[in-house]
KEMAR-994808 format. One record per residue (C-alpha): residue in three letters; x, y, z. Coordinates in nm, 3 decimals. Layout:
N
PT/Ala/X/Y/Z
...
! end
This chain:
475
PT/Met/0.000/0.000/0.000
PT/Thr/0.277/0.242/0.094
PT/Met/0.469/0.154/-0.224
PT/Thr/0.159/0.230/-0.432
PT/Ile/0.118/0.577/-0.275
PT/Leu/0.485/0.660/-0.327
PT/Leu/0.466/0.548/-0.689
PT/Ala/0.155/0.761/-0.750
PT/Asp/0.326/1.067/-0.597
PT/Leu/0.629/1.009/-0.815
PT/Leu/0.416/0.987/-1.130
PT/Leu/0.231/1.308/-1.043
PT/Ala/0.555/1.490/-0.972
PT/Thr/0.712/1.384/-1.302
PT/Ser/0.398/1.458/-1.507
PT/Ser/0.353/1.813/-1.373
PT/Pro/0.553/2.090/-1.544
PT/Ala/0.864/2.191/-1.352
PT/Gln/0.885/2.545/-1.219
PT/Thr/1.210/2.715/-1.305
PT/Ala/1.365/3.055/-1.252
PT/Pro/1.323/3.326/-1.520
PT/Ala/1.529/3.247/-1.826
PT/Ser/1.685/3.592/-1.850
PT/Pro/1.678/3.929/-1.669
PT/Glu/1.553/4.117/-1.977
PT/His/1.193/3.998/-1.985
PT/Pro/0.915/3.929/-1.730
PT/Trp/0.864/3.569/-1.623
PT/His/0.551/3.383/-1.733
PT/Gly/0.485/3.018/-1.672
PT/Pro/0.220/2.755/-1.595
PT/Ala/0.235/2.838/-1.225
PT/Glu/0.126/3.192/-1.307
PT/Leu/-0.190/3.063/-1.473
PT/Asn/-0.262/2.850/-1.168
PT/Met/-0.224/3.150/-0.939
PT/Gln/-0.449/3.357/-1.163
PT/Ala/-0.718/3.091/-1.142
PT/Tyr/-0.672/3.075/-0.766
PT/Ala/-0.701/3.454/-0.739
PT/Lys/-1.038/3.440/-0.913
PT/Asp/-1.163/3.192/-0.654
PT/Val/-1.073/3.427/-0.369
PT/Thr/-1.385/3.639/-0.345
PT/Gly/-1.365/4.000/-0.240
PT/Thr/-1.573/4.162/0.029
PT/Arg/-1.912/4.269/-0.102
PT/Phe/-2.214/4.390/0.090
PT/Ala/-2.536/4.558/-0.001
PT/Val/-2.533/4.937/-0.006
PT/Asp/-2.866/5.115/-0.028
PT/Gln/-2.824/5.352/-0.321
PT/Ser/-3.117/5.567/-0.206
PT/Lys/-2.999/5.601/0.154
PT/Thr/-2.791/5.891/0.279
PT/Tyr/-2.538/5.751/0.524
PT/Ser/-2.416/5.933/0.831
PT/Leu/-2.059/5.899/0.956
PT/Ala/-2.168/5.667/1.238
PT/Glu/-2.341/5.436/0.991
PT/Leu/-2.036/5.433/0.766
PT/Ile/-1.814/5.339/1.059
PT/Asp/-2.048/5.053/1.151
PT/Leu/-2.027/4.923/0.794
PT/Ala/-1.648/4.942/0.796
PT/Glu/-1.612/4.764/1.129
PT/Ser/-1.839/4.486/1.004
PT/His/-1.698/4.441/0.655
PT/Asn/-1.342/4.573/0.635
PT/Pro/-1.110/4.271/0.592
PT/Ala/-0.857/4.425/0.831
PT/Thr/-1.089/4.379/1.129
PT/Arg/-1.155/4.014/1.041
PT/Ser/-0.784/3.948/0.999
PT/Ala/-0.709/4.097/1.341
PT/Trp/-1.001/3.903/1.492
PT/Glu/-0.873/3.574/1.354
PT/Gly/-0.529/3.660/1.490
PT/Ala/-0.676/3.708/1.837
PT/Arg/-0.864/3.377/1.807
PT/Ser/-0.539/3.206/1.710
PT/Gln/-0.367/3.341/2.022
PT/Ala/-0.662/3.226/2.235
PT/Ala/-0.613/2.876/2.095
PT/Ala/-0.239/2.903/2.170
PT/Leu/-0.325/2.986/2.532
PT/Gly/-0.543/2.675/2.545
PT/Ile/-0.251/2.468/2.421
PT/Ala/-0.025/2.611/2.691
PT/Arg/-0.283/2.546/2.963
PT/Ser/-0.316/2.183/2.854
PT/Glu/0.027/2.118/3.004
PT/Leu/-0.132/2.145/3.350
PT/Tyr/-0.320/1.822/3.286
PT/Pro/-0.195/1.467/3.223
PT/Thr/-0.190/1.313/2.881
PT/Leu/-0.365/0.981/2.836
PT/Ala/-0.322/0.760/2.533
PT/Ala/-0.503/0.436/2.461
PT/Ala/-0.397/0.160/2.226
PT/Ala/-0.561/-0.166/2.121
PT/Val/-0.331/-0.425/1.968
PT/Ser/-0.415/-0.756/1.806
PT/Gln/-0.146/-0.992/1.683
PT/Thr/-0.133/-1.343/1.541
PT/Glu/0.192/-1.537/1.543
PT/Ser/0.240/-1.877/1.381
PT/Ile/0.575/-2.055/1.418
PT/Gln/0.734/-2.400/1.425
PT/Ala/0.851/-2.463/1.782
PT/Phe/1.099/-2.741/1.864
PT/Phe/0.948/-2.949/2.142
PT/Gly/1.085/-3.288/2.255
PT/Asp/1.229/-3.461/1.954
PT/Arg/1.040/-3.278/1.677
PT/Phe/0.903/-2.946/1.555
PT/Arg/0.545/-2.871/1.632
PT/Gly/0.320/-2.603/1.482
PT/Gln/0.235/-2.329/1.730
PT/Thr/-0.012/-2.041/1.692
PT/Ile/-0.051/-1.757/1.940
PT/Gln/-0.330/-1.498/1.913
PT/Ser/-0.301/-1.195/2.142
PT/Phe/-0.538/-0.909/2.219
PT/Gln/-0.422/-0.622/2.437
PT/Leu/-0.573/-0.295/2.559
PT/Ala/-0.312/-0.059/2.700
PT/Leu/-0.321/0.290/2.850
PT/Asp/-0.032/0.530/2.883
PT/Leu/-0.060/0.822/3.127
PT/Asn/0.209/1.088/3.159
PT/Tyr/0.202/1.381/3.397
PT/Ile/0.455/1.642/3.506
PT/Val/0.422/1.663/3.883
PT/Phe/0.627/1.980/3.916
PT/Asp/0.872/2.179/3.706
PT/Phe/0.937/2.486/3.925
PT/Gly/0.735/2.726/3.711
PT/Ala/0.827/2.628/3.354
PT/Arg/0.468/2.552/3.254
PT/Ser/0.342/2.855/3.443
PT/Gly/0.588/3.072/3.252
PT/Arg/0.470/2.938/2.918
PT/Ile/0.106/2.992/3.016
PT/Asp/0.177/3.349/3.129
PT/Ala/0.358/3.416/2.802
PT/Ala/0.065/3.280/2.601
PT/Arg/-0.178/3.485/2.808
PT/Ala/0.028/3.799/2.746
PT/Arg/0.041/3.726/2.373
PT/Leu/-0.338/3.689/2.373
PT/Leu/-0.367/4.022/2.551
PT/Ser/-0.137/4.175/2.291
PT/Ala/-0.349/4.028/2.009
PT/Asn/-0.665/4.170/2.166
PT/Phe/-0.507/4.515/2.185
PT/Ala/-0.393/4.476/1.824
PT/Phe/-0.755/4.394/1.734
PT/Asn/-0.873/4.712/1.907
PT/Asp/-0.602/4.913/1.735
PT/Thr/-0.716/4.777/1.400
PT/His/-1.065/4.909/1.472
PT/Arg/-0.914/5.243/1.571
PT/Arg/-0.725/5.265/1.244
PT/Val/-1.023/5.155/1.035
PT/Ile/-1.240/5.417/1.201
PT/Asp/-0.977/5.683/1.134
PT/Gln/-0.948/5.568/0.772
PT/Val/-1.324/5.603/0.727
PT/Glu/-1.336/5.943/0.895
PT/Gln/-1.047/6.082/0.693
PT/Ala/-1.197/5.953/0.367
PT/Tyr/-1.539/6.085/0.466
PT/Tyr/-1.413/6.436/0.534
PT/Arg/-1.202/6.436/0.219
PT/Leu/-1.519/6.352/0.029
PT/Leu/-1.711/6.630/0.204
PT/Asn/-1.431/6.873/0.122
PT/Ser/-1.431/6.770/-0.245
PT/Ile/-1.811/6.802/-0.262
PT/Gly/-1.792/7.144/-0.097
PT/Gln/-1.511/7.246/-0.330
PT/Glu/-1.724/7.140/-0.626
PT/Asp/-2.014/7.350/-0.499
PT/Ser/-1.773/7.638/-0.454
PT/Ala/-1.638/7.589/-0.807
PT/Gln/-1.993/7.589/-0.946
PT/Ala/-2.067/7.912/-0.763
PT/Ser/-1.744/8.058/-0.896
PT/Leu/-1.844/7.956/-1.249
PT/Ala/-2.182/8.123/-1.204
PT/Asn/-2.010/8.440/-1.087
PT/Ala/-1.772/8.431/-1.382
PT/Lys/-2.064/8.391/-1.621
PT/Ala/-2.236/8.686/-1.455
PT/Val/-1.928/8.900/-1.513
PT/Glu/-1.906/8.779/-1.873
PT/Gln/-2.272/8.867/-1.931
PT/Ala/-2.221/9.212/-1.782
PT/Ala/-1.918/9.269/-2.007
PT/Gln/-2.116/9.153/-2.312
PT/Glu/-2.403/9.390/-2.228
PT/Arg/-2.165/9.681/-2.188
PT/Leu/-2.001/9.593/-2.520
PT/Thr/-2.343/9.585/-2.688
PT/Asn/-2.418/9.928/-2.545
PT/Gly/-2.080/10.057/-2.654
PT/Leu/-1.954/10.100/-2.299
PT/Ala/-1.690/9.825/-2.301
PT/Thr/-1.423/9.699/-2.535
PT/Leu/-1.375/9.359/-2.696
PT/Pro/-1.067/9.283/-2.479
PT/Asp/-1.292/9.323/-2.175
PT/Val/-1.528/9.057/-2.308
PT/Leu/-1.238/8.828/-2.398
PT/Glu/-1.095/8.870/-2.048
PT/Ala/-1.432/8.778/-1.898
PT/Arg/-1.457/8.474/-2.126
PT/Ser/-1.110/8.368/-2.016
PT/Ala/-1.216/8.390/-1.651
PT/Thr/-1.524/8.178/-1.728
PT/Ala/-1.312/7.916/-1.902
PT/Gln/-1.074/7.907/-1.606
PT/Ala/-1.368/7.859/-1.369
PT/Glu/-1.497/7.574/-1.587
PT/Tyr/-1.153/7.412/-1.582
PT/Asp/-1.133/7.439/-1.204
PT/Leu/-1.478/7.279/-1.175
PT/Gln/-1.375/6.977/-1.381
PT/Ala/-1.058/6.929/-1.176
PT/Val/-1.259/6.931/-0.852
PT/Ala/-1.510/6.683/-0.999
PT/Gly/-1.228/6.436/-1.057
PT/Thr/-1.112/6.481/-0.699
PT/Glu/-1.462/6.396/-0.577
PT/Glu/-1.464/6.070/-0.775
PT/Ile/-1.134/5.968/-0.617
PT/Ala/-1.262/6.057/-0.270
PT/Arg/-1.572/5.841/-0.321
PT/Gly/-1.353/5.547/-0.420
PT/Asp/-1.134/5.600/-0.112
PT/Leu/-1.440/5.596/0.113
PT/Ala/-1.577/5.276/-0.043
PT/Thr/-1.236/5.111/-0.002
PT/Ala/-1.222/5.218/0.363
PT/Leu/-1.559/5.049/0.416
PT/Gly/-1.415/4.727/0.276
PT/Thr/-1.588/4.713/-0.060
PT/Ser/-1.507/4.793/-0.421
PT/Ala/-1.412/5.149/-0.512
PT/Thr/-1.684/5.146/-0.779
PT/Val/-1.966/5.122/-0.522
PT/Ala/-2.155/5.452/-0.503
PT/Ile/-2.233/5.572/-0.151
PT/Arg/-2.441/5.877/-0.067
PT/Val/-2.332/6.074/0.239
PT/Gln/-2.457/6.367/0.439
PT/Ser/-2.361/6.709/0.308
PT/Leu/-2.120/6.937/0.489
PT/Asp/-2.399/7.182/0.574
PT/Gln/-2.577/6.913/0.780
PT/Leu/-2.281/6.869/1.016
PT/Pro/-2.227/7.102/1.311
PT/Thr/-1.882/7.259/1.323
PT/Pro/-1.758/7.341/1.676
PT/Asp/-1.540/7.643/1.731
PT/Ser/-1.350/7.542/2.047
PT/Ile/-1.250/7.253/2.272
PT/Ser/-1.290/7.256/2.650
PT/Glu/-1.025/6.999/2.752
PT/Thr/-0.660/7.079/2.805
PT/Val/-0.384/6.900/2.617
PT/Glu/-0.255/6.750/2.943
PT/Glu/-0.591/6.585/3.006
PT/Met/-0.594/6.440/2.656
PT/Ile/-0.240/6.307/2.686
PT/Asp/-0.330/6.133/3.012
PT/Arg/-0.637/5.983/2.850
PT/Ala/-0.429/5.863/2.555
PT/Phe/-0.192/5.686/2.795
PT/Ala/-0.490/5.503/2.943
PT/Gln/-0.673/5.425/2.616
PT/Arg/-0.433/5.385/2.326
PT/Pro/-0.442/5.013/2.233
PT/Asp/-0.105/5.024/2.058
PT/Leu/0.053/5.149/2.382
PT/Met/-0.128/4.876/2.577
PT/Gln/-0.001/4.624/2.324
PT/Gln/0.354/4.740/2.386
PT/Met/0.304/4.699/2.761
PT/Ala/0.177/4.346/2.701
PT/Glu/0.513/4.270/2.540
PT/Ile/0.676/4.339/2.878
PT/Arg/0.453/4.073/3.033
PT/Thr/0.545/3.829/2.758
PT/Asp/0.917/3.877/2.812
PT/Thr/0.875/3.856/3.191
PT/Ala/0.699/3.520/3.152
PT/Arg/0.978/3.398/2.925
PT/Leu/1.230/3.492/3.193
PT/Lys/1.030/3.289/3.445
PT/Glu/1.039/2.989/3.211
PT/Ala/1.413/3.033/3.152
PT/Arg/1.488/3.041/3.526
PT/Ala/1.282/2.725/3.583
PT/Ala/1.530/2.536/3.365
PT/Tyr/1.782/2.553/3.653
PT/Tyr/1.566/2.315/3.858
PT/Pro/1.467/1.951/3.811
PT/Thr/1.147/1.823/3.658
PT/Leu/0.953/1.534/3.809
PT/Gly/0.721/1.331/3.593
PT/Val/0.515/1.020/3.645
PT/Asn/0.421/0.754/3.393
PT/Val/0.149/0.494/3.443
PT/Ser/0.101/0.226/3.176
PT/Pro/-0.163/-0.033/3.267
PT/Ala/-0.243/-0.307/3.013
PT/Val/-0.489/-0.595/2.989
PT/Pro/-0.349/-0.866/2.761
PT/Ser/-0.561/-1.161/2.645
PT/Leu/-0.360/-1.449/2.499
PT/Tyr/-0.485/-1.747/2.300
PT/Gly/-0.249/-2.024/2.193
PT/Val/-0.249/-2.370/2.042
PT/Gln/0.031/-2.620/1.991
PT/Gln/-0.020/-2.934/1.803
PT/Pro/-0.152/-3.182/1.904
PT/Phe/-0.292/-3.000/2.210
PT/Arg/-0.606/-2.789/2.242
PT/Trp/-0.639/-2.409/2.252
PT/Ser/-0.531/-2.239/2.575
PT/His/-0.617/-1.891/2.707
PT/Thr/-0.485/-1.660/2.975
PT/Ala/-0.553/-1.298/3.075
PT/Asp/-0.411/-1.070/3.342
PT/Leu/-0.359/-0.708/3.440
PT/Thr/-0.007/-0.590/3.372
PT/Gly/0.163/-0.256/3.349
PT/Ser/0.419/-0.027/3.503
PT/Leu/0.448/0.278/3.726
PT/Ser/0.755/0.495/3.701
PT/Phe/0.878/0.832/3.822
PT/Asn/1.122/1.032/3.621
PT/Leu/1.336/1.303/3.783
PT/Ser/1.521/1.499/3.518
PT/Trp/1.778/1.762/3.607
PT/Thr/2.021/1.917/3.366
PT/Val/2.345/1.951/3.555
PT/Phe/2.552/2.113/3.283
PT/Asp/2.453/2.257/2.945
PT/Gly/2.747/2.476/2.851
PT/Gly/2.578/2.795/2.974
PT/Ala/2.264/2.764/2.762
PT/Arg/2.029/2.827/3.055
PT/Lys/2.229/3.127/3.168
PT/Ser/2.226/3.273/2.817
PT/Arg/1.851/3.218/2.778
PT/Ala/1.784/3.393/3.108
PT/Ala/2.014/3.679/3.009
PT/Gln/1.838/3.704/2.674
PT/Ala/1.496/3.717/2.840
PT/Gln/1.617/3.983/3.085
PT/Ala/1.752/4.192/2.797
PT/Asp/1.422/4.154/2.612
PT/Ile/1.240/4.289/2.917
PT/His/1.464/4.595/2.932
PT/Ala/1.424/4.648/2.558
PT/Ala/1.044/4.623/2.585
PT/Glu/1.043/4.872/2.872
PT/Ala/1.253/5.112/2.668
PT/Gln/1.019/5.068/2.370
PT/Thr/0.723/5.142/2.596
PT/Ser/0.885/5.464/2.716
PT/Leu/0.958/5.559/2.357
PT/Lys/0.598/5.480/2.260
PT/Lys/0.463/5.697/2.542
PT/Asn/0.674/5.987/2.422
PT/Gln/0.547/5.935/2.068
PT/Val/0.187/5.920/2.188
PT/Ala/0.229/6.242/2.384
PT/Asp/0.382/6.412/2.081
PT/Glu/0.105/6.287/1.852
PT/Val/-0.165/6.417/2.086
PT/Trp/0.018/6.749/2.124
PT/Thr/0.043/6.787/1.746
PT/Ala/-0.321/6.691/1.689
PT/Tyr/-0.433/6.932/1.962
PT/Ser/-0.229/7.214/1.810
PT/Asn/-0.363/7.139/1.462
PT/Leu/-0.718/7.152/1.597
PT/Asn/-0.665/7.492/1.755
PT/Thr/-0.507/7.614/1.432
PT/Ala/-0.811/7.484/1.241
PT/Phe/-1.039/7.674/1.479
PT/Arg/-0.850/7.997/1.413
PT/Gln/-0.844/7.939/1.038
PT/Arg/-1.216/7.873/1.044
PT/Lys/-1.283/8.211/1.206
PT/Thr/-1.065/8.397/0.957
PT/Ala/-1.220/8.202/0.667
PT/Ile/-1.566/8.320/0.772
PT/Ala/-1.449/8.680/0.782
PT/Leu/-1.265/8.640/0.451
PT/Leu/-1.573/8.496/0.279
PT/Glu/-1.795/8.776/0.404
PT/Ala/-1.549/9.043/0.292
PT/Ala/-1.489/8.879/-0.048
PT/Ser/-1.865/8.845/-0.110
PT/Gln/-1.925/9.211/-0.034
PT/Ser/-1.628/9.313/-0.247
PT/Tyr/-1.744/9.108/-0.546
PT/Asn/-2.103/9.231/-0.527
PT/Ala/-1.988/9.591/-0.499
PT/Ala/-1.735/9.555/-0.783
PT/Leu/-1.989/9.391/-1.015
PT/Glu/-2.254/9.652/-0.941
PT/Ser/-2.004/9.933/-0.990
PT/Tyr/-1.886/9.782/-1.318
PT/Lys/-2.240/9.773/-1.451
PT/Tyr/-2.263/10.149/-1.387
PT/Gly/-1.922/10.211/-1.537
PT/Val/-1.754/10.311/-1.212
PT/Arg/-1.511/10.014/-1.198
PT/Asn/-1.319/9.842/-1.476
PT/Leu/-1.333/9.476/-1.568
PT/Leu/-0.998/9.392/-1.410
PT/Asp/-1.134/9.501/-1.074
PT/Val/-1.437/9.276/-1.117
PT/Thr/-1.241/8.970/-1.228
PT/Ala/-0.996/9.018/-0.941
PT/Ala/-1.288/9.036/-0.697
PT/Gln/-1.441/8.729/-0.858
PT/Arg/-1.117/8.533/-0.815
PT/Ser/-1.086/8.650/-0.455
PT/Leu/-1.441/8.535/-0.386
PT/Ala/-1.370/8.195/-0.542
PT/Gln/-1.061/8.158/-0.324
PT/Ala/-1.258/8.264/-0.016
PT/Gln/-1.536/8.014/-0.089
PT/Ser/-1.279/7.736/-0.132
PT/Ala/-1.100/7.841/0.187
PT/Asp/-1.429/7.840/0.380
PT/Val/-1.508/7.482/0.273
PT/Phe/-1.155/7.369/0.347
PT/Ala/-1.156/7.537/0.689
PT/Arg/-1.482/7.369/0.789
PT/Thr/-1.370/7.023/0.684
PT/Gln/-1.029/7.088/0.839
PT/Val/-1.190/7.143/1.179
PT/Leu/-1.384/6.816/1.149
PT/Thr/-1.075/6.633/1.024
PT/Ala/-0.864/6.768/1.309
PT/Leu/-1.129/6.662/1.561
PT/Ala/-1.130/6.311/1.416
PT/Asp/-0.751/6.299/1.420
PT/Leu/-0.742/6.406/1.784
PT/Ala/-0.994/6.132/1.871
PT/Phe/-0.773/5.885/1.683
PT/Lys/-0.458/5.994/1.866
PT/Thr/-0.621/5.982/2.211
PT/Gly/-0.800/5.651/2.150
PT/Asp/-1.144/5.808/2.197
PT/Ser/-1.262/5.672/1.862
PT/Ile/-1.299/5.315/1.995
PT/Gln/-1.454/5.395/2.331
PT/Ala/-1.803/5.257/2.384
PT/Asn/-1.936/5.577/2.539
PT/Arg/-1.818/5.794/2.255
PT/Gly/-2.077/5.940/2.019
PT/Arg/-1.964/5.865/1.667
PT/Ser/-2.177/6.119/1.489
PT/His/-1.942/6.393/1.605
PT/Pro/-1.576/6.289/1.622
! end
């Protein structure tokens, strides 16, 4: 049977095309294995879920979709489940192992008995158990269990951090989309203003109050506004694809979102930066994951130190054999009994060339390295929160100036256009006011989305984005 399997494997191996390295460095490699991988890639289905095309999704609803369908969260979840299984494997060492075996054997020989050979047949049946248990090992098993528990804790924090990053990815994509939509609205308003200036210049030319260069200048401004509108429209398409990707689906899926005007924009924050840094130290899952590494290395040190001491194990192997035998010319005979063994094994490594000492020193060094990494991570977290807090305050100030700029630019444009119609101002003044208004409208949209983006970034840096008591509709 074994020979048949080996022969079949050999035939399959020789019949399949061999995979070789590329023949030369000048051209891409293509081979049969590539076709197999392409077919395999088609079998791996992507993440797809139903999106209501008529529904307008809020940010909270988009985050729920991403947490449910983004492959990153499932990958991190499966990683945590794997570490939970690893902890179960480590805990199993606290219990004995029991193996059972049933053996049946028939032996037929010619036995020399007296002055001749006689045929002899022996049929045996045996049920045997084998129990092994480590009575004590001075903390080696406990160290491995603690290490597995710490790795599970680290995997759970990594799972939480994946959710934090997915939420941030959705929020950033969402606000980029809102900014692009607002910029498109601003560009459309700018185009309407440019057309109004062009119409005014055409009317003045018809009435003999303007020159042809004035009309051409106005047409040029209109064409520039149309060009800017098309550029912003392309940016919106990209932003929609980024948002769909952040949700965990294809970039081609169309998703309707709330408009920027429907979102409240705060103008200040009540907490101090020190309070937020302290909260980040208590909430950031990536920092907690780094602290879990210290526990892992500490458990490894415990296991390494246990190797200096002996290990006592016990083995119990009971068996119930049942023997049947016949020897010519006699009749069949049978016997059965309880047999087995009980043994204790004390194992103590007296000398190993310094391996135990080196493992303990390595574990101790890993602890110090993990502690240093944790200190470094805390400094990075504090700096990230400080930067996000400063960016938020800057966004607040820019938002206030953008409001004032938009109001002034609107008044200036209206006054310049009205004055131009009466012949008081020239066309250059009107087009300059129109461009200033377009820039002010764009700055106003950017400032509003920048405040919301900075708020989301601050929630990401402090770890607020994954807290259960946090309202997601307003980051």
